[in-house]
N, C-alpha and C positions, 0 to 999 in steps of 0.2 A: 633374484635382481630378474629387468628384461634382456631379449636378446638385443641386438641391433637391429634385428631383422623383423623383432616384434614392434623393436617404437618405431621403424620407420613405418609399418602396417598399422601405425594406432596415431594420427595428426594428433600434434600436439602434446602428444604423451611425455616424453622425452626433455627433460633441460637443460639445457648446457651450463658447464663446466660455471658453479658459483664463483663472486670473489671470496677473498679471503676472509674467513669470519664465519658465523650463522647465516642461517637461506634468511632474509629478510624479505618478507610478505607483508604490502603497505595493501590499508581497507583504506575504501577512500567511500565513505558516507556515514556516517554515525547511527540512522535509524534505529528499527528492528533486527535488518538484517545485518546493517554491518557492525553495530555494538554485540550483536551474537557472534558475530565470526569472527570479532577478533579477541572477543575470550573463551569461543572454542578452538580453536589457534593455538594461544596456551596451554587447553588443556593437551587436545592433541602432541603437540611435542615443545614440551620450553625453553629447547634450543633453540625455538626460532624467533629471531625476531621482527618483533610484530608492532606495526605502528599504526593509528591510526588516525584522516586525514581529513574532519569534520569542519564544515563553516562554522556552525553556532556552535558558543558555549553551551546552549543550554538548547535541550530537544524536547518539541512539545508535541506528544502521538495524539495520531489522530482517533484510534479506536477512545472510543469513551466521549468525543466529542460532541458529539449529536445529543449525550446528555446535559454540558455546558450549553449547547443552544435553546435546549428545553428549558436551562434554569434549576436542573437535579445537581446538578455538580459545578464546584469552579475548577476555572482553567486553572489555576496552581495543581493541581494533583494530577494533568497530563504532561508536567515539565519534570525533564530529570535531568542531570550534569554527569560527568566524565570522570568525577572522581576516584569511583572506585574500579573506574578499569585501568585510569594511571598507574593505581597503588599494585594492579597486579606485574607490573612490569610494563604494561603497556606504553608505547611511546605515545603519547596523544599530542595532534597540533590541530590549533583552531586557524584553520587560512582556507582559503578556497582556491581547486586548480583549475589552471589559466590551458596547461598544454600538456599533455602525455604520447611521449616519443616511444614510440611500442619496441622501435628497432636497440635505443640504447637502456631501454626499459626505466627513463626517467621521467619527473611528475614536477611538473616545474608551479608553481604556488605564485599568489598573488603580494606576494610579501616579499622581502629582500634575499628570503634567506635562501640557501644554494636547493638544484633542481633532488631528490628526494630519488634515490636510488630501489628498483628492487627486483625482484627475482622470478618472482609473482604477485599478481596482486586480484585482489578482490573489490570490484569495484558498486556499490550500491546505490544506485543514483537515484530510487523512485521513482517518480516523474514529473512530468513537465504540463501544465494546459495546453492545448494549442488556440492560442492569442488567434481568434479572427475566421476558427472553423466556426461557428454561429456567427454570422453577420451581425454587426454592432457591438460585438462582444470581444473586448478588450480590457489590456491595463486599469486602462482610464473606467470602463464599466463595471467593473469590481467594484468599486466605492459607491456605486448605488446600488449594485444588483449583486451580491458578493456571492462566490461560491461555497467558500468555504471548504474547501475540500484539501486545502491545507490548512491546519492548525493553528492557532493563532490570532491573530487582531482580526482576519477576517471570521473566524469563530467568536467575538466578540460584538464583530460588527453588524451580524448575523441576528445575536442573540438582544444588542439593542435596539434595532432596529423592527423587532418581534413585539420588544415590552415598548413603545412608542404606536406600533400599528391601533387604531384605533379598531373600540368593539364593532365587529361587523364588516371588516375590511377582507380582502383577498390576499393568500399569502399562494405567491406559482412556484416550483419547483418542476425544472428539467434535469431528468436524468438522459445520458449520452449511452450511446450507444455502444456494445463492448466492443471491444475490449476497453476496463477502467480501474481503479483502485476500487478494491473493496465493493463486489458487485452487491451483496446486498444492505450496502450505506445508504444510497437515497430514500429503501425505503424504510428504514430506519429513521430515518431523517422526518421521512412524513408522516412517520406514525406518531414520535414522540412532541414535533408539532402539532400535532392531531391534539397531544392531551392537554400540551398547554393552553389550546386555542378553548379548550372545552372548559377549563378551570378558571383561564381568568378573563375569556374573552368569547363568549360561549355562541354570539351571534357570527362570528369569522368563519368560512371558509379555507379550505385547504385545496388544491387543483395541485395535481402531480400528473405533470407530460411529459409522456416517454417516449424512443427513440428506437423501443423495442416493442414485442408482446408476447415474451418470454424472459422472466427476472428470478435470481436467487433467491428461495424460499416462499416462493408465488403462493402458493397454498397457505401456506400459514399466515404469510401478512394479510391474504386477502380475507380468511376468516377472520382475521383480528379486527380487521378495519370494516368486518360487516356487524360484530361483536360488539366494537366499542365506540367506532365513529360512524354510524351511518349518518348523512347529512351534510357531514363537516368534511371528508377527506372523499375525493370524486380524482380515481386515478383513470386516463385518457392513456390508453397506447398507440404504438406505431399503426397501426393497422386502422385506428381510428381518428386517424391526423393526430396523434400525441408527437410527430417530432418536434421540434423549436427550427423555423426558417430562420427569425432574425428577430433583437430585439432594440428597441429603443430605450436608454436610461433615463433619457432626458421626459419621455412621455411616459416612463415606469410601464412601459408595453410589451409583451410577448406573444409572437405570432410563430401559428404555424400554418400547413399551407391549407385549414379550412376556416380559421378564425385567428382573429385578435384580443390577448385579455388583456384588461387595465389592473394591474398586479398594486397594490402598496407595502406590498413586500414582495420581493422577487429574486427565489436565489438558484443562479444556472450553472447547473455541473456541467462543463465546456469536455468536447474529449481528448482527449491524451493520450500522452506518449511515456517513452520513454528519455528520465533529465538530460540536462543539457551536458552534463560529463561525459554521460555514455556516446554524445554525437563527437563531444570531443575526441576521446576515445578512437572512436570509428568502427564503435561493437553492435550499434545500430544502421538492422536494416532499412527496406524502403518502406516497409510498413511502420519506422519509427519505435521497436520494439528489438529487443534483442534475441538472437537465436543462440541457445549454450548446447552442449553435449548435456544431458539428463544425469549422467552420473557422474562426472564430475563439476557440472556446470560451467569450463570454460568455453570460453566464445568460441563461437563457431567462424567467425573473422577476425580475431586477432589472438595467436599465441600469445598462454601466461598471461593473460588475463581472464579471469573466472568473474561469470556478474551472475548476483542474487536478487530476488526480492521482486516487486512489484516492477521493474524493468523489463522480464525475461520472458517472450513466449515458453509458457508452460506446461502447454499441453493442456488436459483437465486442470490443473492444477489452479484456483484460483490465487488472485493479486489481494493476497490478506497478513498481519502481521504473523498468525501462526505459520504460515507457508514459509513465510520473510527465513522467521528461527527455524523453522526446518530445514532450510535450505542454506541456512548458514552453519548446521553443524554436519549435514552433510561434506557440503564443500570442506571444510576445513581440515575435517577427514582426508577425502579424495587428493587435498597439496600435502598435508603430513605424508602422504603413501608416496603421491610424485615426488615428490623431495626427497624420498628416500629408495627411488625407482621401484617403489611396488604397485601392482594392478589396483586400482581400486575396486570393491568390489559394487557389485547393481546396486540399488540400497533402495529403500523402502520410504518413504517420506508420509509423516500425516499431515492433516488440516482438519482443525473444530474451528468453528465460528458461532459464536452465540451473537444473538439482536435482542431487543426489545421493542415489543409491539406498545410498551404503557410503561410505569415506573417497575412496576412486579410483575412485569408480564415479558416472562422471555423465551426464547426458543434456542433451538442452534440445530446444525447441520456434522457432519463429520465423515470425513472420508479419508484414504489409504494411497498412496499412488507409486506405483514404480515405470520404471526405462523400460518400453517396448514399441519397434522400432524405431528407434531412438526420438521420442517422444513421452514423457509422464502423461499414463495414463491411470484410470482409476480402477483399483482391484475390483471384481465386479462381487456385491456384495462385502464389500468391507466397511460400507459407511451407512451414514442416516439420517433422516431427519425424526426430529421430535413427533409424535403424533397429535394432527390437529385437532381431533376432540379432545386434549389430553384438559383433564380439571382446571381450576385456578388455583390449586394447591401444590399442582405440580407445574404452573408456568412462575408462582412465585418464587420455587425451586428453580428455575433454571434462570433467573436474571440474577437469583442470588451467587450462581455455579458463574454466569459470565463477570459478575465482580470479582468474584474470586480469580476466574483466567486473569482479569485484566493485574490482577494484583501479584501475582504468582508472577504472568509473561515483564513481566515490565520487572521487578524484583531480578530474575534471572539477566538480564538484558543489560541493566545497570546497573544492579547491585543496590 
């Protein structure tokens, strides 16, 4: 038990007295962060009444969606329901959050249901795209120039556009400045689309315009591009004029400070911020992202709301499905401790990320993170990347490991 003086010294640590009955923890958002958090809370303390609020009855996973775009897998393999969570005693509500009252600790929904009370909330908002951040790129423009950064209809749209594109056409992809969801995602997408072009439209070209000079797994990707896609894939860095300054979806043009490109297919990945419900809850700061404690993931702005996943300011830890999974488990244990007035332990969190450069050519990066001076920091020497000069047999094995990782994490998350 912590003393009253200790509780006052730790912002947001002490929890006011509960209503009669079990402690109520509500998880908002049912992706890799939210669904994992709900199940982890049940394991951490079966006495906690856990509710999951998620708008959609079926979740469509982003990891693996680049393979769908390249015609390597079906979108149905990306879709998961919540029946197993409900079977474990988690109350699942499919509705959209319209308001959060932090003072009364209640959540209002877009249905006629009564407000949902909570003692603590785990908010997993994911990301929203910032429409208009690139002049000319709004929601309507995305129907001509898909972002495909939220898996589903946009994924299939980009795939169909590639299939319809004439041989000899130009694909333009724009990658945003940091931070954004899935740092290596644009480069894997460029790689797999290039593999598709080589096989199906060998005279076509791909241009990757980048708003930065340095990116995740850069040496691995660039070595693969030189080996697999010479003459097909061209990367233009920020310092070389890669930042997209405007688009024209009617003319299908993408402009930078130095040149305007006429695209047959354009995939525009705009800047991002924490999702809408994070803005509603007041847990996002001026950066658009959510500052949290790296030990409990409790918001630094609103007490009793914990934020995990892509929406948070996570220091060195990237925005990935594996990171969200690790944060969810850590957060669940911390909440169980807080509800019992125990001081949560300082955690260590693992992230591993697999990428494909071609259908049987994979590589990975891993890291372990811990709180240092209020920020998640990578432990020196704890991780590493695949070797740049690995033989084809190793690359093929890593592609298999990536597929196995996807099967394991989705099974653990959704059952």
